[in-house]
C-alpha positions as CSV (number, residue, x, y, z in Angstrom):
1,M,-42.9,-16.1,-19.2
2,S,-44.7,-13.0,-17.7
3,I,-47.5,-12.8,-15.1
4,K,-49.7,-9.8,-14.8
5,C,-50.6,-9.0,-11.2
6,W,-53.1,-6.4,-10.1
7,T,-53.6,-5.1,-6.6
8,Q,-56.7,-3.1,-5.7
9,G,-56.5,0.3,-3.9
10,L,-52.7,0.4,-3.9
11,F,-51.8,2.2,-7.2
12,P,-52.5,5.8,-8.3
13,A,-54.7,6.1,-11.3
14,Q,-51.8,6.6,-13.7
15,V,-50.0,3.5,-12.3
16,M,-53.0,1.2,-12.3
17,R,-52.2,0.0,-15.7
18,A,-48.6,-0.9,-14.9
19,T,-47.5,-4.5,-15.4
20,I,-45.5,-6.4,-12.7
21,R,-43.5,-9.2,-14.5
22,I,-42.0,-12.2,-12.7
23,V,-39.4,-14.1,-14.6
24,C,-39.9,-17.7,-13.7
25,E,-37.0,-19.3,-15.6
26,L,-34.5,-17.1,-13.8
27,L,-36.3,-17.4,-10.5
28,L,-36.3,-21.2,-10.6
29,T,-32.6,-21.2,-11.1
30,V,-32.0,-19.0,-8.1
31,A,-34.3,-21.1,-6.0
32,V,-32.4,-24.3,-6.8
33,L,-29.0,-22.7,-6.1
34,N,-30.2,-21.3,-2.8
35,Q,-32.6,-23.9,-1.5
36,H,-30.4,-24.5,1.5
37,S,-29.7,-20.9,2.3
38,N,-31.4,-18.9,5.1
39,Q,-30.1,-15.6,3.8
40,T,-32.6,-13.1,2.4
41,D,-30.2,-10.7,0.7
42,L,-32.6,-8.4,-1.3
43,F,-30.9,-7.1,-4.4
44,C,-32.3,-4.7,-7.1
45,F,-30.5,-3.8,-10.3
46,R,-31.0,-2.6,-13.9
47,L,-29.2,-3.8,-17.0
48,N,-29.1,-0.3,-18.6
49,K,-30.3,3.2,-17.9
50,D,-33.7,2.6,-19.7
51,S,-34.4,-0.9,-18.6
52,E,-36.8,-2.2,-15.9
53,V,-35.7,-2.9,-12.3
54,K,-35.2,-6.5,-11.2
55,C,-35.3,-7.4,-7.5
56,T,-34.3,-10.8,-6.3
57,W,-33.7,-12.4,-2.9
58,S,-32.8,-15.8,-1.4
59,P,-35.4,-18.3,-0.1
60,S,-36.1,-17.8,3.6
61,I,-36.4,-21.5,4.6
62,N,-34.4,-24.6,4.1
63,T,-37.1,-26.6,2.4
64,L,-38.5,-27.1,-1.1
65,N,-42.0,-26.2,0.1
66,T,-43.5,-23.2,-1.6
67,T,-43.5,-20.0,0.5
68,E,-45.7,-17.0,-0.2
69,Y,-43.8,-13.7,-0.2
70,F,-45.1,-10.2,-0.3
71,F,-43.0,-7.6,-2.1
72,H,-43.5,-4.0,-1.0
73,L,-42.3,-0.9,-2.7
74,E,-42.3,2.4,-0.8
75,E,-41.4,6.0,-1.7
76,G,-40.6,7.8,1.6
77,S,-43.4,7.0,4.0
78,N,-45.9,6.2,1.2
79,E,-46.3,2.5,0.2
80,L,-46.8,2.4,-3.6
81,F,-47.9,-1.2,-3.9
82,Q,-47.4,-4.7,-2.6
83,V,-47.2,-7.9,-4.7
84,P,-47.8,-11.5,-3.5
85,T,-45.6,-14.1,-5.1
86,N,-44.3,-17.6,-4.6
87,L,-41.1,-16.7,-6.5
88,T,-38.0,-14.9,-5.4
89,L,-37.6,-12.4,-8.2
90,V,-39.8,-9.5,-9.2
91,T,-39.4,-7.2,-12.3
92,L,-40.7,-3.6,-12.1
93,E,-41.3,-1.7,-15.3
94,R,-39.3,1.5,-15.8
95,K,-42.4,3.8,-16.2
96,I,-43.6,3.3,-12.7
97,L,-40.3,4.6,-11.3
98,S,-38.7,8.1,-11.5
99,A,-35.1,9.2,-11.4
100,G,-33.9,11.1,-8.4
101,K,-36.3,9.5,-6.0
102,C,-35.4,7.2,-3.1
103,Y,-37.3,3.9,-3.1
104,I,-37.5,1.3,-0.4
105,A,-38.1,-2.3,-1.3
106,R,-39.2,-4.8,1.4
107,V,-39.8,-8.6,1.3
108,K,-42.1,-10.2,3.9
109,A,-43.2,-13.7,4.6
110,N,-45.6,-14.9,7.3
111,N,-46.0,-11.3,8.4
112,T,-42.3,-11.1,9.1
113,E,-40.0,-8.7,7.2
114,L,-37.1,-10.7,5.7
115,S,-35.1,-8.0,4.1
116,S,-35.2,-4.3,2.9
117,L,-33.2,-2.1,0.5
118,E,-33.1,1.6,-0.3
119,F,-32.1,2.6,-3.8
120,F,-32.1,5.2,-6.6
121,I,-32.8,3.8,-10.0
122,E,-29.9,5.6,-11.5
123,D,-27.5,4.0,-9.0
124,I,-28.4,0.4,-9.5
125,V,-27.5,0.1,-13.2
126,K,-25.3,-2.9,-13.6
127,P,-22.7,-2.2,-16.3
128,N,-22.2,-4.5,-19.3
129,P,-18.8,-6.3,-19.5
130,P,-16.0,-4.4,-21.1
131,A,-16.1,-4.8,-24.9
132,N,-13.6,-5.5,-27.6
133,V,-11.1,-7.3,-25.2
134,S,-7.9,-8.2,-27.0
135,A,-4.4,-9.3,-26.0
136,K,-1.1,-9.4,-27.8
137,P,2.5,-10.1,-26.8
138,A,5.0,-7.2,-26.4
139,P,7.2,-7.0,-29.5
140,D,10.5,-6.7,-27.6
141,D,9.9,-8.7,-24.4
142,P,8.9,-12.4,-24.3
143,T,7.5,-12.0,-20.7
144,I,4.9,-9.3,-21.4
145,I,1.4,-9.3,-22.9
146,M,-0.7,-6.2,-23.5
147,I,-4.5,-6.5,-22.8
148,E,-6.9,-3.8,-24.2
149,W,-10.6,-3.2,-23.9
150,T,-13.3,-0.5,-24.3
151,K,-15.7,0.8,-21.7
152,P,-19.3,-0.4,-21.5
153,T,-21.9,1.8,-23.3
154,N,-25.0,1.1,-21.2
155,L,-24.1,3.9,-18.7
156,D,-23.7,7.6,-19.3
157,S,-20.4,8.6,-20.8
158,S,-19.6,10.7,-17.7
159,V,-19.5,7.7,-15.4
160,N,-16.0,6.6,-14.3
161,F,-15.2,2.9,-14.3
162,Q,-12.8,0.6,-12.4
163,F,-11.6,-2.6,-14.0
164,E,-10.4,-6.0,-12.7
165,L,-8.4,-8.5,-14.7
166,Q,-7.8,-12.3,-14.3
167,Y,-5.4,-14.5,-16.2
168,R,-4.1,-18.1,-16.2
169,M,-2.0,-20.5,-18.2
170,A,-4.1,-22.2,-20.8
171,G,-5.4,-25.5,-19.5
172,Q,-5.2,-24.6,-15.9
173,K,-8.2,-24.3,-13.6
174,N,-7.4,-21.4,-11.2
175,W,-7.2,-17.8,-12.1
176,T,-4.7,-15.2,-10.9
177,E,-6.3,-11.8,-10.2
178,V,-5.0,-8.3,-10.9
179,S,-7.0,-6.1,-8.4
180,H,-8.7,-2.9,-9.5
181,D,-6.3,-1.1,-7.1
182,E,-3.5,-2.0,-9.6
183,I,-5.3,-0.7,-12.6
184,E,-6.0,3.0,-13.0
185,V,-9.5,4.4,-13.1
186,Q,-10.8,4.8,-16.6
187,A,-7.9,2.7,-18.0
188,I,-8.5,0.9,-21.3
189,S,-5.3,-1.3,-21.3
190,Y,-3.0,-3.1,-19.0
191,C,0.6,-4.4,-19.4
192,L,0.9,-7.9,-17.8
193,E,4.5,-8.7,-16.9
194,D,6.6,-11.6,-15.5
195,L,5.0,-14.3,-17.8
196,Q,6.7,-17.4,-19.1
197,P,8.1,-17.1,-22.6
198,F,6.4,-19.0,-25.4
199,T,3.4,-19.8,-23.2
200,Q,-0.3,-19.7,-24.0
201,Y,-2.4,-17.6,-21.5
202,E,-6.1,-16.8,-21.1
203,F,-7.6,-13.5,-20.0
204,R,-10.9,-11.9,-19.0
205,V,-12.0,-8.5,-17.7
206,R,-14.9,-6.9,-15.8
207,C,-15.8,-3.5,-14.5
208,R,-17.9,-1.4,-12.0
209,R,-18.8,2.2,-11.4
210,D,-16.0,4.0,-9.6
211,G,-16.6,3.8,-5.8
212,E,-19.3,1.1,-6.0
213,T,-19.1,-1.1,-2.9
214,N,-21.8,-3.7,-3.8
215,R,-20.0,-6.6,-5.4
216,K,-23.2,-7.6,-7.1
217,L,-23.1,-4.4,-9.2
218,W,-19.9,-5.4,-10.9
219,S,-20.4,-6.3,-14.5
220,N,-20.2,-9.9,-15.7
221,W,-16.8,-11.2,-16.9
222,S,-16.0,-10.6,-20.5
223,A,-15.5,-13.5,-22.9
224,V,-12.2,-15.4,-22.4
225,I,-9.5,-14.5,-24.9
226,R,-6.0,-16.1,-25.5
227,A,-2.6,-14.9,-26.3
228,K,0.9,-16.4,-26.4
229,T,4.2,-14.8,-25.3
230,L,7.1,-14.7,-27.7
231,E,10.1,-17.1,-27.8
232,A,13.2,-16.6,-25.7
233,S,16.6,-18.3,-25.7
234,P,16.6,-21.8,-24.3
235,D,17.3,-22.0,-20.6
236,A,19.0,-25.4,-20.1
237,V,21.8,-27.6,-21.2
238,L,21.2,-30.8,-23.1
239,D,21.6,-34.2,-21.3
240,V,24.0,-36.1,-23.5
241,W,25.6,-39.6,-23.3
242,F,27.2,-42.1,-25.7
243,M,27.2,-45.8,-26.3
244,R,29.7,-48.1,-27.9
245,R,28.4,-50.9,-30.1
246,G,31.2,-53.1,-31.1
247,L,34.6,-52.0,-32.3
248,G,34.7,-48.5,-33.8
249,S,30.9,-47.9,-33.4
250,I,30.1,-44.8,-31.1
251,T,26.6,-43.3,-30.9
252,L,25.9,-40.0,-29.2
253,L,22.4,-39.5,-27.7
254,W,20.6,-36.6,-26.0
255,K,17.2,-35.9,-24.6
256,P,14.9,-33.1,-26.0
257,L,14.3,-30.1,-23.8
258,E,11.1,-29.6,-21.9
259,Q,8.9,-26.8,-23.1
260,H,9.7,-24.5,-20.2
261,Q,13.4,-25.2,-20.9
262,A,13.2,-24.8,-24.7
263,R,11.2,-21.5,-24.4
264,G,10.4,-21.8,-28.1
265,I,10.6,-24.3,-30.9
266,I,13.9,-26.1,-31.1
267,R,14.7,-26.0,-34.8
268,R,18.0,-27.8,-35.0
269,Y,20.9,-29.3,-33.0
270,S,24.6,-28.8,-33.6
271,V,27.2,-31.5,-32.7
272,S,30.9,-30.7,-32.7
273,E,33.6,-33.4,-32.7
274,W,37.3,-33.3,-31.7
275,D,39.9,-35.9,-32.5
276,A,43.3,-36.2,-31.0
277,E,44.6,-33.1,-32.8
278,E,41.8,-30.6,-33.5
279,M,38.1,-30.2,-34.3
280,S,37.1,-32.4,-37.2
281,K,33.6,-31.4,-38.1
282,V,30.3,-29.8,-37.1
283,T,27.0,-31.5,-37.9
284,N,23.5,-30.0,-37.9
285,I,20.7,-32.5,-37.3
286,T,17.2,-32.6,-36.0
287,C,16.9,-35.1,-33.1
288,C,18.2,-36.9,-31.1
289,N,21.3,-39.1,-31.9
290,I,24.3,-39.2,-34.2
291,S,27.0,-41.7,-35.0
292,L,30.6,-40.5,-34.3
293,S,34.0,-41.4,-35.7
294,E,36.0,-43.9,-33.8
295,T,38.8,-41.3,-33.5
296,T,36.5,-38.8,-31.7
297,R,37.9,-37.8,-28.3
298,H,35.6,-34.9,-27.3
299,V,32.1,-33.8,-28.4
300,T,29.7,-31.0,-27.7
301,A,25.9,-30.7,-28.4
302,T,23.8,-27.5,-28.6
303,A,20.1,-26.8,-29.2
304,Y,18.8,-23.8,-31.2
305,N,15.4,-22.0,-31.5
306,S,14.6,-18.9,-33.4
307,V,16.0,-16.6,-30.7
308,G,19.2,-18.3,-29.4
309,A,20.9,-21.5,-28.3
310,T,21.7,-23.5,-25.2
311,E,25.1,-23.6,-23.5
312,P,27.1,-26.4,-25.2
313,A,26.9,-29.8,-23.4
314,K,30.4,-31.3,-23.2
315,L,31.3,-35.0,-23.2
316,N,34.7,-36.8,-23.0
317,L,34.8,-40.1,-24.9
318,V,38.3,-41.2,-24.1
319,E,38.7,-43.7,-21.3
320,G,41.1,-42.9,-18.5
321,V,41.2,-39.1,-19.0
322,L,38.6,-38.2,-16.4
323,Q,40.0,-35.7,-13.9
324,P,40.2,-36.3,-10.1
325,R,38.1,-34.2,-7.7
326,I,35.9,-33.1,-10.6
327,P,32.1,-34.0,-10.3
328,Y,30.5,-36.0,-13.0
329,K,26.8,-36.5,-13.4
330,I,25.8,-40.0,-14.4
331,S,22.2,-40.3,-15.6
332,V,20.3,-43.5,-16.6
333,Y,17.3,-43.2,-18.9
334,T,14.6,-45.7,-19.8
335,R,13.9,-46.0,-23.5
336,Y,10.2,-46.5,-24.4
337,Q,8.7,-47.1,-27.8
338,N,7.5,-43.4,-27.9
339,G,10.8,-42.0,-26.5
340,L,12.9,-41.7,-23.4
341,G,11.7,-41.6,-19.8
342,G,13.0,-39.4,-17.0
343,P,16.6,-39.9,-15.9
344,V,17.9,-41.3,-12.6
345,S,21.0,-39.2,-11.9
346,K,24.0,-39.3,-9.5
347,I,27.1,-37.2,-8.9
348,V,30.3,-39.3,-8.9
349,Y,34.0,-38.6,-8.7
350,T,36.9,-40.6,-10.1
351,E,39.0,-39.5,-7.1
352,E,37.8,-37.5,-4.1
353,G,39.6,-34.8,-2.1
354,V,38.6,-32.6,0.9
355,P,36.2,-29.7,0.5
356,L,37.7,-26.3,-0.2
357,T,35.3,-24.6,2.2
358,G,32.5,-25.2,4.7
359,P,28.9,-24.0,4.6
360,Q,28.1,-20.4,5.3
361,V,26.0,-20.3,8.5
362,S,23.1,-17.9,9.1
363,I,20.8,-17.3,12.1
364,Y,17.1,-18.2,11.8
365,N,16.0,-17.7,15.4
366,I,17.8,-16.9,18.7
367,S,16.8,-17.0,22.4
368,Q,18.5,-16.9,25.8
369,V,19.8,-20.5,25.7
370,S,19.4,-21.7,22.1
371,A,19.8,-20.6,18.4
372,T,18.5,-22.1,15.2
373,L,21.1,-22.1,12.4
374,L,20.6,-22.4,8.6
375,W,23.0,-23.2,5.8
376,E,23.2,-24.1,2.1
377,D,25.1,-26.9,0.5
378,V,28.7,-26.2,-0.4
379,S,29.0,-25.3,-4.1
380,L,29.5,-28.3,-6.3
381,S,32.7,-26.9,-7.7
382,L,34.2,-26.6,-4.1
383,R,33.2,-30.0,-2.7
384,Q,35.9,-32.2,-4.4
385,G,33.9,-35.3,-3.3
386,V,30.7,-36.6,-1.9
387,I,30.0,-34.9,1.4
388,L,29.3,-37.4,4.2
389,Y,28.6,-35.0,7.1
390,Y,29.1,-31.5,8.4
391,T,30.9,-30.5,11.6
392,L,29.6,-27.5,13.6
393,Y,32.1,-25.7,15.8
394,Y,31.3,-23.0,18.4
395,V,33.3,-21.3,21.1
396,K,32.1,-18.8,23.8
397,N,34.0,-15.5,24.1
398,P,36.9,-16.5,21.9
399,Q,39.1,-13.8,23.3
400,E,38.9,-15.4,26.8
401,D,38.2,-19.1,26.1
402,T,39.6,-21.0,23.2
403,R,37.9,-24.3,24.0
404,Q,35.8,-25.4,21.0
405,K,32.7,-27.5,21.1
406,V,32.1,-29.9,18.2
407,I,28.8,-31.4,16.8
408,N,28.6,-33.7,13.8
409,I,25.5,-33.2,11.6
410,S,24.1,-35.2,8.7
411,S,24.8,-33.9,5.2
412,A,21.0,-34.2,4.5
413,L,20.2,-31.5,7.0
414,H,20.2,-27.8,6.3
415,N,19.3,-26.5,9.8
416,F,20.2,-27.2,13.4
417,M,19.1,-26.0,16.8
418,L,22.0,-25.3,19.1
419,L,21.0,-25.8,22.7
420,N,22.5,-25.3,26.2
421,L,23.9,-21.8,25.4
422,E,24.5,-19.3,28.2
423,P,22.3,-16.2,28.3
424,E,23.8,-12.9,27.2
425,S,27.0,-14.5,25.8
426,T,28.9,-14.1,22.6
427,Y,29.8,-17.2,20.5
428,N,31.8,-17.7,17.3
429,I,30.3,-20.4,15.0
430,W,31.6,-22.0,11.9
431,M,31.2,-25.3,10.0
432,T,33.3,-27.7,7.9
433,A,32.3,-30.4,5.4
434,S,33.9,-33.9,5.3
435,T,34.3,-36.5,2.5
436,N,35.8,-39.9,2.7
437,R,39.2,-38.2,2.3
438,G,38.8,-36.2,5.5
439,E,37.6,-32.8,6.9
440,G,37.8,-29.8,4.6
441,K,38.6,-26.1,5.4
442,S,36.4,-24.0,7.7
443,G,33.6,-21.9,6.3
444,P,33.0,-18.3,7.2
445,Q,32.7,-17.5,10.9
446,L,29.4,-16.2,12.4
447,K,29.3,-14.1,15.6
448,L,26.2,-14.8,17.7
449,K,25.0,-13.2,20.9
450,T,22.3,-14.8,23.0
451,Q,19.6,-12.8,24.6
452,A,19.6,-11.8,28.3
453,S,17.9,-14.3,30.7
454,H,14.4,-13.4,32.0
455,I,15.6,-14.6,35.4
456,A,18.6,-12.3,35.4
457,I,16.4,-9.4,34.4
458,G,13.9,-10.3,37.1
459,K,16.7,-10.4,39.7
460,R,17.9,-7.0,38.6
461,I,14.4,-5.6,38.9
462,V,14.0,-7.1,42.4
463,L,17.4,-5.7,43.4
464,V,16.5,-2.2,42.2
465,L,13.2,-2.4,44.0
466,F,14.9,-3.5,47.2
467,I,17.4,-0.7,47.0
468,L,14.6,1.8,46.4
469,A,12.6,0.4,49.3
470,A,15.7,0.6,51.6
471,I,16.3,4.2,50.6
472,V,12.7,5.1,51.4
473,L,12.9,3.4,54.8
474,C,16.2,5.1,55.6
475,I,14.7,8.5,54.7
476,F,11.6,7.8,56.8
477,F,13.5,6.4,59.7
478,G,16.7,8.3,59.0
479,K,17.2,9.8,62.4
480,R,16.8,6.6,64.3
481,C,18.8,4.7,61.7
482,F,21.6,7.1,62.1
483,Y,21.6,6.9,65.9
484,Q,21.7,3.1,65.7
485,R,24.5,3.0,63.3
486,C,26.7,5.8,64.6
487,S,27.2,4.2,68.0
488,F,29.8,1.9,66.5
489,L,31.8,4.8,65.2
490,I,31.5,7.7,67.8
491,P,31.3,7.9,71.6
492,Q,28.1,6.6,73.2
493,W,27.1,9.9,74.6
494,C,27.0,11.4,71.2
495,C,24.3,9.0,70.0
496,Q,21.9,9.3,72.9
497,R,18.6,11.2,72.5
498,I,18.3,14.7,74.0
499,P,15.1,16.2,75.2
500,D,13.8,19.0,73.1
501,P,13.7,22.1,75.4
502,K,10.8,23.7,73.3
503,I,8.4,20.9,74.0
504,I,9.5,19.4,77.3
505,R,9.0,21.0,80.7
506,T,11.3,20.3,83.5
507,R,9.6,19.7,86.7
508,L,11.5,19.1,89.9
509,Q,9.3,17.5,92.5
510,Q,10.1,16.5,96.0
511,N,8.0,14.2,98.2
512,L,8.9,14.5,101.8
513,I,8.1,12.3,104.7
514,T,8.7,13.9,108.1
515,P,11.4,12.2,110.2
516,D,10.8,11.3,113.7
517,H,13.0,14.0,115.1
518,F,11.0,16.7,113.2
519,G,7.9,15.8,115.1
520,M,8.0,19.0,117.2
521,V,7.2,21.1,114.1
522,E,3.6,22.0,114.2
523,N,3.2,24.0,111.0
524,D,4.2,23.2,107.4
525,P,7.0,25.3,105.9
526,E,6.2,27.9,103.4
527,V,6.2,26.5,99.8
528,V,7.8,28.7,97.1
529,K,6.5,28.2,93.5
530,V,8.8,29.2,90.7
531,E,7.7,29.6,87.0
532,E,10.1,28.0,84.6
533,T,10.3,28.5,80.8
534,I,13.2,26.2,80.2
535,P,13.0,22.4,79.5
536,E,9.8,20.7,80.7
537,I,11.3,17.5,81.8
538,V,9.8,16.4,85.1
539,V,12.2,14.9,87.5
540,Q,11.0,13.6,90.9
541,V,13.5,13.6,93.8
542,P,11.6,12.4,96.8
543,L,12.9,12.3,100.4
544,V,12.3,8.9,102.0
545,T,12.3,8.0,105.7
546,S,15.7,6.5,105.7
547,D,18.7,8.2,107.4
548,S,19.8,9.9,104.2
549,L,18.0,11.5,101.2
550,T,17.4,9.5,97.9
551,L,17.3,11.1,94.5
552,T,14.7,9.3,92.2
553,E,16.0,8.2,88.9
554,A,14.8,10.1,85.9
555,N,15.1,7.0,83.7
556,S,16.9,3.9,84.9
557,S,16.1,1.6,81.9
558,T,15.0,3.6,78.9
559,T,15.4,7.0,77.4
560,E,11.7,7.3,76.6
561,D,11.0,8.5,80.2
562,L,12.8,11.7,79.4
563,F,9.8,12.7,77.4
564,H,7.1,11.6,79.8
565,P,6.9,12.8,83.5
566,S,6.8,10.0,86.1
567,M,3.4,9.6,87.8
568,P,3.4,9.5,91.6
569,T,2.7,6.2,93.2
570,Q,0.0,5.6,95.8
571,D,2.6,5.6,98.6
572,T,3.9,9.0,97.7
573,D,2.7,12.0,99.7
574,N,1.6,14.7,97.3
575,S,1.5,17.4,100.0
576,Q,5.2,18.0,99.3
577,Q,5.9,19.1,102.9
578,A,9.3,19.7,104.5
579,S,10.3,20.3,108.1
580,I,11.6,23.6,109.2
581,G,14.5,21.8,110.8
582,L,15.8,20.5,107.5
583,D,18.3,23.3,107.2
584,K,19.9,22.2,110.4
585,Q,20.1,18.6,109.4
586,L,21.7,19.6,106.0
587,E,24.3,21.7,107.8
588,E,25.3,18.7,110.0
589,Q,25.7,16.3,107.0
590,P,27.8,16.8,103.8
591,I,25.7,17.3,100.7
592,S,26.3,14.9,97.7
593,T,24.4,14.3,94.5
594,K,25.0,10.6,94.9
595,L,22.7,9.5,97.7
596,P,22.9,6.2,99.5
597,G,20.2,3.6,98.8
598,R,19.8,4.0,95.0
599,N,22.2,5.0,92.2
600,C,21.3,8.0,90.1
601,F,21.5,7.3,86.3
602,I,23.2,10.1,84.4
603,S,23.8,9.6,80.6
604,G,27.2,10.0,79.1
605,Y,25.9,13.0,77.1
606,E,24.8,14.6,80.4
607,K,28.1,13.8,82.1
608,H,29.9,15.5,79.3
609,F,28.1,18.8,79.6
610,M,27.0,18.9,83.3
611,P,29.3,20.2,86.1
612,S,30.7,17.9,88.7
613,P,29.2,17.8,92.2
614,E,32.2,19.6,93.6
615,E,31.7,22.4,91.0
616,L,28.0,22.6,92.1
617,L,28.9,22.9,95.8
618,E,31.5,25.6,95.1
619,D,28.9,27.6,93.1
620,E,27.5,30.3,95.4
621,W,24.3,30.6,93.4
622,Q,23.6,26.9,93.9
623,L,24.3,27.1,97.6
624,D,22.0,30.1,98.0
625,R,19.2,28.1,96.3
626,K,19.9,24.7,97.6
627,E,16.2,24.2,98.5
628,Q,15.3,24.4,94.8
629,W,18.3,22.4,93.7
630,L,17.4,19.6,96.2
631,G,13.7,19.6,95.2
632,M,12.5,21.0,98.5
633,V,10.5,23.7,96.7
634,E,8.4,22.7,93.6
635,L,8.9,24.6,90.4
636,Q,5.5,25.5,89.1
637,Q,4.6,27.2,85.8
């Protein structure tokens, strides 16, 4: 069905006769499939290089009510035309479009733009599906099929194509995909490997322009084709058993192989019989039973297809000759009118022994205090009986500690989590298997080392940080730290602080109070000021009104006063006067550095380097300047 739509004032004169066709049948299908979709994914395409352009979009509302759309086509900033429609697909004739020009398609509803698309008409050609798709099995490998095809012809021959392949077993629903990344560009064949022998497969192929990113511009899938792989030798052993029906009547039976086991058409069976001395005869039959001679002791059965045969199935018919510690598989089948059902089987022993080895242990996961272990069943030929349980042994640091820890584990399990291990420790682990006759030999040993504990790592980090902090503090307070610690090792005077002569100024100050017998002196004595450039420590040696002179302590409780001069008190006379009769008084009394009334504190360091009082009295220079030494004259800078 086609509908002609004319729009006034929107077409150039040469375009006014163009026909806008709307395909209703295709449109209605799209509307039904997308009636519950809110997407408005505008998509324009062509079926070949000379065909019209089809633009389609999804409905804009979740209802079945009719919506009026407006389709706009623009070239650059010029709007070529707009078409009102109630459908969601518009077909534009080829003659109104030109190659090499960029067009913009827009869809609006209720004055709202729903979607837009830019395109060149040469880039939106949707290729046809690959043609002449065929498949055939490889002549020398029953697991390979070769698929071939030809490129589509609706695009220019210069266009490069990428291809995608899907396949599945005949009768199955889901497809397996071979991506375009695995198939070379411009390829026209592909070798599909790892298939099942003598199995029917289905195939289909599609293509796209090389580099195309819009999945909608892939071609449709080609028609589905089929091919079957070749036969291969059977991959199984026949299940055989026998029955006795009265005296001298023995019947041998077997079950046909499944298709995946037969891997071809089983054409015949071969049965070989042995009596007490040697093989008596070989019989070729179809299926699936044969009567045996009453003297038959042993028998084998083999199945053949066109390629090869199964391994012979062996059966001992003589009672009492079954061997001990050898596994025998007992199977029970249900016979139906149309054949035999599936078997119920069990492994049995005429006499059991202990296993010849234990399981081989491997590590699945390991942490600081646990480890998950895996193992496989002991090989059937090494079990020598029905395994009842496994025993897990582990020992920490076997060179230092030989005490073993033991855990019994059910034979139905194939993994176990070992708990309560110690962090950063080495363990030796092995397993044994036990039957009703006892415990078997040990399996291979496994060495396991647990991870370091997070707590231990944290403690190490804290310890390192603490040491670093201690080093920083010792460097920062190194001098004081050294003084505090060295006092236990060396004399006390060596650890005491010494004033720095560069920054400390020594000041010898004397405060005098005139004694009663100096009252006749009318004038103050002359004060001599001396400039000192050596230590700036200020020491006050005042003279008090007592009968003897007192030397003020420089620091009686702490060494900090050595760096800070003492401030005079309110009772101290700052005039620093002395009587002229002081010399006479000093001549009448012996001079001593230890004055009565208060003890002078002198550090051990000072005692070590300072002269004794007797040495000072004998020093002529000191006697000549006794006024300065006793503080009677202030040293000023």
